[in-house]
Phi, psi and omega in degrees: 000136182284146177284161179302323180295318178295322179297316178296319179296319179295318179296317179296318180292328177294318178295315181294324178297318179289329178292321182296333179290326185254000187293320182053042177084359178284146174290163180248143175265103184265136183240137171227134177235140173245184181289339184245340185217170175223142185231147177218141178222143170257116189243131172267107184287337180292312180270342179073041179222157179272127181269324180206151180210153176203154176204172178286355178271354178298142185301319181294323181279327186301322182284331184277336187265146176288314178213160179269004188240040176223175184294325179297319178295319180295319179296321178295320177295320178300316179294319181294316180293327178293318177297317180292325178292320179295324176297327179277359177090019181251126176239333180247129179223171167248143186268120179251103181277354181067227180264010185265147178287141179284083186196150174067237185293325180294318178293321179297320177296316179298317179295320177297320178292322178295318179299325182276357171116003176280141179254124172199000000 
């Protein structure tokens, strides 16, 4: 029987494998959430580098947010990562939810990024 950590790793790799088929050279917006914070990165897999990143630990967001573990914080991170991605010249991405269900904070981050101008 697989451990919970192995199960999550397998689920994330399954999601990424399907994303690479439909990416067509677009960078991916990768999301990770912990119990206290949420993180987002725009990653160019061809070159293997991060183009933009944001999290609830950023100094500008930390002072404005009540906590890093709610939907409002996730939406703020989504808007911030979208702004930084647009500054880097990225407008189209594929959304990589990793092993997380597209619900709650992950969905709020995606909606915030869409509102700020990212297309996916």
